[in-house]
Rosetta silent file (secondary structure, phi, psi, omega in degrees, C-alpha in Angstrom):
SEQUENCE: MAAIECKIFSETLGMTTGLRVLLPEPSRRPAGRAAHPVLFLLHGLSDDESAWTRFSGLERYVLTLGLAVVMPNVNRSYYSNMKHGYRYWDYVSDELLVKARALFPLSARREATFVAGQSMGGYGALKLALSMPETFAAAASLSGTCDLGNLRQRPEELALVFGDVAGIRKSGADLQELGHAAAQSRGPKPKIFQCCGTEDALLAGNRAFRDVISPLGFDYTYEESPGSHDWAYWDRAIERVLRWLPLP
SCORE:     score description
SCORE:     0.000 S_00000001
   1 L     0.000  141.229  169.133   27.253   -5.057  -23.049 S_00000001
   2 E   -86.822  126.659  177.587   25.325   -3.538  -20.197 S_00000001
   3 E  -104.428  114.402 -171.047   24.692   -6.184  -17.529 S_00000001
   4 E  -115.772  124.051  175.648   21.571   -5.267  -15.611 S_00000001
   5 E  -109.001  120.092 -176.935   20.396   -6.934  -12.402 S_00000001
   6 E  -141.059  161.885  174.459   16.913   -5.856  -11.436 S_00000001
   7 E  -118.003  135.674  176.020   13.905   -6.751   -9.342 S_00000001
   8 E  -126.413  151.826  174.862   10.368   -6.359  -10.619 S_00000001
   9 E   -92.491  124.759  179.700    7.044   -6.811   -8.905 S_00000001
  10 E   -98.954  118.901  174.273    4.905   -9.384  -10.663 S_00000001
  11 L   -65.795  -32.468 -179.246    1.166   -8.948  -10.372 S_00000001
  12 L   -65.723  -44.485 -178.456    0.786  -12.517  -11.638 S_00000001
  13 L   -86.050  -20.170 -177.650    2.968  -14.009   -8.908 S_00000001
  14 L    72.075   28.427 -178.816    1.995  -11.482   -6.256 S_00000001
  15 E  -161.808  167.512  175.353    5.632  -10.939   -5.295 S_00000001
  16 E   -78.902  140.052  179.864    8.946   -9.438   -6.316 S_00000001
  17 E  -138.230  159.766 -175.078   11.076  -11.572   -8.608 S_00000001
  18 E   -90.544  153.801  179.201   14.527  -11.307  -10.156 S_00000001
  19 E  -147.766  131.390  174.677   15.499  -10.490  -13.709 S_00000001
  20 E  -118.645  135.085 -174.094   18.945  -10.348  -15.304 S_00000001
  21 E  -133.575  134.385  167.746   19.403   -8.600  -18.660 S_00000001
  22 E  -106.285  127.337 -173.140   22.292   -8.220  -21.089 S_00000001
  23 E  -130.889  130.316  175.721   21.775   -5.199  -23.329 S_00000001
  24 L   -54.738  134.588 -173.597   23.858   -3.923  -26.245 S_00000001
  25 L  -115.078  110.063 -177.452   25.581   -0.775  -25.076 S_00000001
  26 L   -70.681  153.750  178.432   26.212    1.931  -27.706 S_00000001
  27 L   -75.925  -24.552  175.835   29.418    3.941  -27.610 S_00000001
  28 L  -133.698  150.668 -178.508   27.406    7.143  -28.044 S_00000001
  29 L   -66.290  121.494 -179.980   23.872    7.978  -27.012 S_00000001
  30 L   -75.706  165.700  179.570   21.567    7.383  -30.016 S_00000001
  31 L   -65.798  -34.411  178.624   18.833    9.785  -31.034 S_00000001
  32 L  -140.936  170.271 -179.161   16.174    7.222  -30.073 S_00000001
  33 L   -77.931  120.169  176.831   15.981    3.850  -28.412 S_00000001
  34 L   -79.106  135.301  179.226   16.876    1.077  -30.858 S_00000001
  35 L   -86.742  112.847 -174.553   14.709   -2.009  -30.488 S_00000001
  36 E   -88.052  145.151  166.747   17.092   -4.943  -30.154 S_00000001
  37 L   -59.118  151.026 -170.922   16.386   -8.542  -31.117 S_00000001
  38 E  -136.530  138.562  172.530   15.958  -10.493  -27.904 S_00000001
  39 E  -111.462  117.846  171.420   16.675  -13.955  -26.566 S_00000001
  40 E   -85.428  113.743 -171.059   14.679  -15.021  -23.527 S_00000001
  41 E  -111.405  120.909 -167.044   17.142  -17.413  -21.878 S_00000001
  42 E  -105.836  145.316 -176.659   15.750  -19.814  -19.288 S_00000001
  43 L   -92.985  167.717  179.692   17.420  -21.512  -16.332 S_00000001
  44 L   -90.621 -175.701 -169.748   17.308  -25.099  -15.125 S_00000001
  45 L   -60.077  -40.375 -174.669   15.755  -26.717  -12.086 S_00000001
  46 L   -98.420    9.805 -174.151   18.455  -25.917   -9.533 S_00000001
  47 L  -112.366 -170.817  175.309   19.376  -22.469  -10.877 S_00000001
  48 L  -146.662 -164.527 -174.354   18.010  -18.942  -11.056 S_00000001
  49 L   -67.451  -14.385 -178.331   18.251  -15.877  -13.287 S_00000001
  50 L   -88.655  -11.121 -167.496   21.981  -15.498  -12.541 S_00000001
  51 H   -60.643  -45.760 -174.000   23.092  -18.955  -13.721 S_00000001
  52 H   -64.478  -34.960  179.552   23.823  -18.230  -17.373 S_00000001
  53 H   -85.703  -18.407  177.813   26.103  -15.258  -16.612 S_00000001
  54 H   -83.029  -37.333 -167.668   27.763  -17.006  -13.646 S_00000001
  55 H  -112.692   -1.277  178.898   28.561  -20.358  -15.236 S_00000001
  56 L  -134.163  171.832  176.867   28.997  -19.673  -18.959 S_00000001
  57 L   -90.793   28.459 -173.889   30.747  -17.226  -21.273 S_00000001
  58 H   -49.222  -47.775 -174.857   27.397  -15.866  -22.448 S_00000001
  59 H   -62.132  -37.885  176.108   28.293  -12.188  -22.124 S_00000001
  60 H   -67.479  -38.831 -175.080   31.380  -12.635  -24.292 S_00000001
  61 H   -67.798  -31.237 -177.144   29.478  -14.672  -26.858 S_00000001
  62 L   -95.193   -0.234 -169.791   26.780  -12.029  -27.447 S_00000001
  63 L   -53.728  -39.413 -175.049   29.131   -9.047  -27.337 S_00000001
  64 L  -106.889   10.625 -173.166   29.128   -8.369  -31.089 S_00000001
  65 L   -91.771  -14.691 -175.255   25.689   -9.728  -32.005 S_00000001
  66 L    69.064   23.951 -173.945   23.499   -6.736  -31.176 S_00000001
  67 L  -108.816  130.882  171.662   21.306   -9.160  -29.228 S_00000001
  68 E   -87.118  147.167  178.314   19.620   -8.499  -25.882 S_00000001
  69 E  -126.807  125.612  179.923   19.269  -11.414  -23.463 S_00000001
  70 E  -114.496  124.152 -176.023   16.547  -11.541  -20.810 S_00000001
  71 E  -121.668  104.763 -179.886   16.891  -14.119  -18.025 S_00000001
  72 E   -88.671  172.548  174.315   13.920  -14.512  -15.652 S_00000001
  73 L  -115.981  127.323  177.338   13.594  -16.531  -12.453 S_00000001
  74 L  -126.404   14.859 -178.742   10.860  -19.177  -12.146 S_00000001
  75 L    53.686 -132.755 -175.103   12.258  -21.232   -9.241 S_00000001
  76 L  -111.628   45.293 -169.546   11.373  -24.971   -9.637 S_00000001
  77 L   -93.319   -7.784 -172.338    8.072  -24.475  -11.474 S_00000001
  78 L    56.816   30.163  177.192    8.775  -26.187  -14.831 S_00000001
  79 L    53.099   45.212 -173.983    7.555  -22.945  -16.421 S_00000001
  80 L  -134.956  159.587  167.231    3.993  -23.941  -15.493 S_00000001
  81 E   -76.994  110.193 -171.917    1.029  -22.757  -13.495 S_00000001
  82 L   -72.392  141.092  176.070    1.623  -24.889  -10.429 S_00000001
  83 L   -65.126  -37.407  177.878   -1.197  -26.930   -8.957 S_00000001
  84 L  -127.552   76.950 -176.907    0.163  -26.072   -5.512 S_00000001
  85 L   166.307 -138.720 -169.926    2.108  -22.873   -6.013 S_00000001
  86 L  -109.154  161.906 -175.558    2.439  -19.923   -8.347 S_00000001
  87 E   -90.651   70.015 -176.192    1.291  -19.116  -11.889 S_00000001
  88 H   -72.310  -29.137  175.974    4.699  -19.122  -13.530 S_00000001
  89 H   -63.798  -46.074  177.853    3.384  -19.999  -16.990 S_00000001
  90 H   -61.264  -34.699  179.419    1.167  -16.917  -16.989 S_00000001
  91 H   -66.809  -52.813 -174.319    4.168  -14.904  -15.804 S_00000001
  92 H   -75.195  -29.436 -175.492    6.676  -16.005  -18.474 S_00000001
  93 H   -87.711  -11.307 -175.594    4.207  -16.223  -21.372 S_00000001
  94 H  -136.003  -73.207 -172.135    2.514  -12.875  -20.773 S_00000001
  95 H   -60.680  -41.401  179.699    3.603  -10.503  -18.015 S_00000001
  96 H   -59.554  -44.393 -179.971    7.340  -11.010  -18.524 S_00000001
  97 H   -61.317  -45.428 -178.265    7.084  -10.157  -22.229 S_00000001
  98 H   -63.680  -48.181 -175.093    5.042   -7.035  -21.544 S_00000001
  99 H   -72.232  -39.188  179.510    7.233   -5.731  -18.731 S_00000001
 100 H   -62.613  -41.477  179.906   10.573   -6.533  -20.337 S_00000001
 101 H   -69.685  -29.585  177.858    9.564   -4.691  -23.503 S_00000001
 102 H   -75.097  -34.520 -175.871    8.338   -1.716  -21.466 S_00000001
 103 H   -84.823  -30.637 -172.508   11.509   -1.499  -19.372 S_00000001
 104 L  -129.248  155.590 -178.236   14.121   -2.194  -22.058 S_00000001
 105 L   -78.157   76.949 -177.237   14.500   -1.392  -25.793 S_00000001
 106 E  -110.073  140.545  176.239   13.469   -4.831  -27.047 S_00000001
 107 L   -67.869  141.613  173.900   11.888   -5.652  -30.371 S_00000001
 108 L  -101.056    2.930 -179.688    8.315   -6.952  -30.238 S_00000001
 109 L   -74.794  138.452  178.235    8.554   -8.410  -33.754 S_00000001
 110 H   -55.738  -41.667 -175.952    8.243  -12.167  -33.982 S_00000001
 111 H   -64.079  -12.847 -178.098   11.218  -12.315  -36.360 S_00000001
 112 H  -120.369   19.246 -177.198   13.425  -10.824  -33.630 S_00000001
 113 E  -124.411  122.015 -174.550   12.134  -12.772  -30.607 S_00000001
 114 E  -132.616  163.202  178.469   13.737  -16.064  -29.545 S_00000001
 115 E  -143.500  142.517  179.075   13.771  -18.389  -26.542 S_00000001
 116 E  -152.609  165.522  177.459   16.288  -20.958  -25.284 S_00000001
 117 E  -177.539  167.284  178.961   17.206  -22.791  -22.109 S_00000001
 118 E  -116.782  143.973  177.636   18.982  -25.725  -20.511 S_00000001
 119 L    57.525 -120.710  176.929   17.473  -28.727  -18.695 S_00000001
 120 H   -56.120  -33.712  177.779   14.165  -27.512  -17.208 S_00000001
 121 H   -69.880  -28.493  173.362   14.733  -24.320  -19.201 S_00000001
 122 H   -65.427  -41.184  173.462   15.021  -26.343  -22.411 S_00000001
 123 H   -59.993  -46.998 -179.275   11.590  -27.729  -21.658 S_00000001
 124 H   -61.337  -37.999  179.823   10.315  -24.210  -20.985 S_00000001
 125 H   -64.907  -45.643  178.416   11.766  -22.894  -24.249 S_00000001
 126 H   -65.213  -40.145  179.519   10.085  -25.596  -26.331 S_00000001
 127 H   -61.486  -44.573  179.990    6.824  -25.160  -24.422 S_00000001
 128 H   -64.242  -47.829 -175.407    6.782  -21.413  -25.064 S_00000001
 129 H   -68.705  -38.563 -179.854    7.640  -21.663  -28.758 S_00000001
 130 H   -75.748  -29.033  177.425    5.225  -24.507  -29.518 S_00000001
 131 H   -82.142  -29.265 -174.427    2.414  -22.872  -27.528 S_00000001
 132 L  -129.694   58.964 -178.038    3.094  -19.358  -28.866 S_00000001
 133 L   -66.331  -17.041  176.707    4.530  -19.731  -32.389 S_00000001
 134 L   -76.673  -12.522 -178.128    3.111  -16.321  -33.272 S_00000001
 135 L  -104.012  -39.727 -173.503    5.469  -14.785  -30.677 S_00000001
 136 L  -111.658  124.874  179.889    8.715  -16.775  -30.970 S_00000001
 137 L   -81.219  -24.513 -176.767   10.521  -17.286  -34.265 S_00000001
 138 E  -154.179  149.530  178.381   12.999  -19.814  -32.883 S_00000001
 139 E  -139.813  143.670  178.286   13.576  -21.979  -29.827 S_00000001
 140 E  -130.214  131.793  177.068   16.578  -23.950  -28.596 S_00000001
 141 E  -114.313  121.959  178.948   16.614  -26.735  -26.025 S_00000001
 142 E  -108.365  109.860 -177.579   19.953  -27.699  -24.468 S_00000001
 143 L    53.098   42.907 -172.828   19.691  -31.059  -22.653 S_00000001
 144 L   -67.292  152.278  172.878   16.021  -30.302  -22.208 S_00000001
 145 L   -81.469   84.105 -169.240   13.647  -32.126  -19.905 S_00000001
 146 L   -91.342   -7.725 -177.889   11.631  -33.339  -22.874 S_00000001
 147 L  -136.313   81.998 -176.592    9.734  -36.222  -21.239 S_00000001
 148 H   -62.566  -31.479 -177.263    8.205  -35.153  -17.929 S_00000001
 149 H   -63.588  -17.456 -179.078    6.238  -38.383  -17.615 S_00000001
 150 H  -103.662   11.428  177.472    9.482  -40.304  -17.096 S_00000001
 151 L   -84.870   66.387 -175.056   10.892  -38.150  -14.299 S_00000001
 152 L   -69.456  -17.163 -175.087   10.212  -40.829  -11.728 S_00000001
 153 L   -76.952  -10.909 -178.170   12.938  -39.589   -9.418 S_00000001
 154 L  -130.216   52.465 -176.601   10.939  -36.485   -8.392 S_00000001
 155 H   -63.909  -35.919 -179.366    7.302  -37.598   -7.987 S_00000001
 156 H   -67.626  -40.369 -179.397    6.668  -35.351   -4.977 S_00000001
 157 H   -69.130  -43.209  177.650    8.010  -32.278   -6.733 S_00000001
 158 H   -62.665  -31.426  178.161    6.100  -32.966   -9.940 S_00000001
 159 H   -64.721  -33.867  176.896    2.967  -33.405   -7.830 S_00000001
 160 H   -64.550  -33.780 -176.680    3.348  -29.834   -6.600 S_00000001
 161 H   -87.040  -50.043 -170.782    3.411  -28.613  -10.204 S_00000001
 162 H  -112.158  -12.072 -175.485    1.062  -30.950  -12.087 S_00000001
 163 L    93.124  -59.353  174.783   -0.744  -32.995   -9.451 S_00000001
 164 L  -160.136  179.485 -178.204    0.259  -36.295  -11.080 S_00000001
 165 H   -60.361  -38.485  178.144    1.657  -37.600  -14.368 S_00000001
 166 H   -61.713  -29.760 -179.838   -1.824  -37.500  -15.917 S_00000001
 167 H   -67.391  -19.690  177.625   -1.957  -33.829  -14.970 S_00000001
 168 H   -62.281  -46.329  178.928    0.902  -33.099  -17.366 S_00000001
 169 H   -70.076  -40.973 -178.672   -1.344  -33.775  -20.343 S_00000001
 170 H   -61.949  -31.170 -177.074   -4.365  -32.104  -18.782 S_00000001
 171 L   -88.040    3.246 -179.049   -2.361  -28.916  -18.209 S_00000001
 172 L    71.786   28.449 -175.084   -1.141  -28.723  -21.819 S_00000001
 173 L  -101.252   -3.220 -177.749    2.425  -29.377  -20.689 S_00000001
 174 L   -80.254  119.103 -174.204    3.257  -32.400  -22.835 S_00000001
 175 H   -66.048  -34.262  179.907    5.764  -31.357  -25.501 S_00000001
 176 H   -64.833  -42.764  177.546    4.832  -34.100  -27.949 S_00000001
 177 H   -66.171  -39.906  177.397    1.183  -33.015  -27.953 S_00000001
 178 H   -63.427  -37.306  177.874    2.205  -29.362  -28.279 S_00000001
 179 H   -63.817  -44.701  177.975    4.410  -30.283  -31.231 S_00000001
 180 H   -62.184  -42.592 -178.966    1.584  -32.047  -33.048 S_00000001
 181 H   -64.250  -42.586  179.723   -0.771  -29.101  -32.406 S_00000001
 182 H   -66.652  -37.332 -179.723    1.750  -26.551  -33.691 S_00000001
 183 H   -65.661  -33.946 -177.933    2.478  -28.652  -36.772 S_00000001
 184 H   -83.447  -12.601 -179.804   -1.215  -28.826  -37.646 S_00000001
 185 L   -70.851  149.591  177.271   -1.747  -25.099  -37.171 S_00000001
 186 L   -85.361   -5.588 -178.687   -1.999  -22.876  -40.229 S_00000001
 187 L   -81.479 -171.378 -179.893    0.007  -20.183  -38.491 S_00000001
 188 L   -67.897  155.656  179.480    3.783  -19.687  -38.377 S_00000001
 189 L  -121.479  135.266 -178.384    5.988  -22.446  -37.008 S_00000001
 190 L   -71.945  147.691  168.428    9.066  -21.830  -34.885 S_00000001
 191 E   -74.719  136.935 -172.666   12.501  -22.875  -35.979 S_00000001
 192 E  -126.710  134.076  173.042   13.748  -25.478  -33.468 S_00000001
 193 E  -122.357  131.641  179.947   17.208  -26.470  -32.290 S_00000001
 194 E  -136.104  132.325  177.307   17.657  -29.404  -29.904 S_00000001
 195 E  -143.120  158.044  179.261   20.873  -30.857  -28.538 S_00000001
 196 E  -158.100  147.336  176.900   21.960  -33.224  -25.800 S_00000001
 197 E   -77.550  147.051 -176.457   25.177  -34.780  -24.540 S_00000001
 198 L   -74.035  -13.238  175.059   25.713  -38.472  -25.149 S_00000001
 199 L  -103.414   14.048 -177.304   26.528  -39.035  -21.462 S_00000001
 200 L   -86.673  135.671  178.709   23.422  -37.177  -20.262 S_00000001
 201 L   -64.349  -19.400 -179.800   20.762  -39.065  -18.282 S_00000001
 202 L   -92.262    8.961 -176.731   18.099  -37.145  -20.266 S_00000001
 203 H   -60.941  -42.729 -178.249   19.364  -38.398  -23.634 S_00000001
 204 H   -61.375  -41.479  177.723   16.606  -41.006  -24.053 S_00000001
 205 H   -65.854  -35.592  176.722   13.900  -38.391  -23.514 S_00000001
 206 H   -67.740  -40.206  177.501   15.568  -36.069  -26.014 S_00000001
 207 H   -66.725  -36.771  178.529   15.737  -38.820  -28.608 S_00000001
 208 H   -64.012  -41.851  177.575   12.084  -39.691  -28.015 S_00000001
 209 H   -67.185  -40.422  176.452   11.066  -36.071  -28.630 S_00000001
 210 H   -55.262  -45.212 -176.516   13.317  -35.943  -31.700 S_00000001
 211 H   -65.705  -27.774  177.589   11.595  -38.981  -33.169 S_00000001
 212 H   -81.218  -44.965 -169.977    8.204  -37.313  -32.738 S_00000001
 213 H   -80.911  -31.951 -172.134    9.063  -33.793  -33.888 S_00000001
 214 H   -62.367  -32.004  178.814   11.409  -34.461  -36.812 S_00000001
 215 H   -84.140    1.234 -168.678    8.717  -35.766  -39.242 S_00000001
 216 H   -89.597    1.342  173.413    6.282  -32.914  -38.520 S_00000001
 217 L    93.442   10.791  176.095    7.639  -30.363  -40.977 S_00000001
 218 L   -77.650  156.247  165.065    9.442  -27.939  -38.673 S_00000001
 219 L   -75.223   99.235 -162.733   12.713  -26.271  -39.585 S_00000001
 220 E  -130.424  132.611  177.305   14.429  -28.567  -37.119 S_00000001
 221 E  -124.683  129.418  177.256   18.017  -29.253  -36.083 S_00000001
 222 E  -125.586  133.756 -179.178   19.041  -32.043  -33.729 S_00000001
 223 E  -137.818  140.004  169.538   22.587  -32.603  -32.488 S_00000001
 224 E  -121.926  144.001  176.142   24.327  -35.009  -30.131 S_00000001
 225 E  -155.369  162.312 -179.715   27.915  -34.674  -28.975 S_00000001
 226 L   -56.143  135.580  179.303   30.019  -35.898  -26.066 S_00000001
 227 L   160.793  157.995  179.242   28.951  -34.287  -22.821 S_00000001
 228 L  -110.643 -172.945 -179.750   27.101  -34.625  -19.536 S_00000001
 229 L   -87.555   73.776 -173.920   24.331  -32.671  -17.837 S_00000001
 230 L  -154.064  173.666 -174.703   26.607  -29.844  -16.780 S_00000001
 231 H   -73.021  -21.785  174.567   27.817  -26.342  -17.542 S_00000001
 232 H   -61.173  -42.125  178.032   30.848  -27.517  -19.480 S_00000001
 233 H   -71.364  -46.442 -175.633   28.454  -28.898  -22.088 S_00000001
 234 H   -66.962  -30.749  177.194   25.970  -26.001  -21.941 S_00000001
 235 H   -63.593  -42.102  176.256   28.734  -23.409  -22.297 S_00000001
 236 H   -67.954  -40.132 -174.000   29.749  -24.995  -25.608 S_00000001
 237 H   -69.716  -37.887 -177.268   26.147  -25.490  -26.685 S_00000001
 238 H   -68.500  -31.063  175.481   24.941  -21.928  -26.112 S_00000001
 239 H   -64.516  -39.161  176.386   27.730  -20.608  -28.323 S_00000001
 240 H   -65.472  -42.443  179.812   26.474  -22.953  -31.051 S_00000001
 241 H   -61.898  -42.336 -179.080   22.870  -21.809  -30.482 S_00000001
 242 H   -63.219  -33.880  175.520   23.831  -18.150  -30.840 S_00000001
 243 H   -71.534  -28.910 -177.183   25.406  -18.887  -34.231 S_00000001
 244 H   -80.460  -27.914 -175.864   22.239  -20.784  -35.234 S_00000001
 245 L   -55.360  136.380  177.919   19.737  -18.072  -34.287 S_00000001
 246 L   -80.433   68.319 -177.118   18.125  -16.387  -37.329 S_00000001
 247 L   -65.765  135.699  179.721   19.141  -12.903  -36.231 S_00000001
 248 L   -69.928    0.000    0.000   17.616  -10.141  -38.377 S_00000001
């Protein structure tokens, strides 16, 4: 795999931001650029675009899959247009897709485009797939922040992003509402994988989302196993997610 660390200027954010990419590396130069299936892999609240390659065996796990992995940086934005901050939702849902596909040989086909993440990134992955089912064929949430309204421990930080708890619904950020809307749509529906450790403080929120989403007709997988909110659990889980992805 080619491991690429790059900086791009985002017109949406009005600043330079980081991007880390894993790209299948051919042994000989091909006649043309092959468009690889791609996983947009999202980081958690305290991490950045380097976390997945620093703290997990991701590069080894994708080595033989022919899969590109794109890891953006969104700071502590909850993958949202912040009320007091930057338009990270517009960045990840639009500009990132356009620029990544222009810079790297990535497939633009829905059937070859996936998204996943851990913690805050699990929330972002579900938000992207449920909001844009025409773009993402599958999404995986690992210990995702699935119930923002119950994150009472960070009211000041959530206020920067959403204004208040009521602002979560007003901004279209509530995953349960997004799930109902996607289920009722006549368009394609993403395949969904959700997992959480049984010792994780976010387990109750994951179970609450499971109870809402599981009857709605999605191709849906939910798993619990021993583990906490840490990289030991996510390292095991991402290997499972990569086996689950419907790679073309």
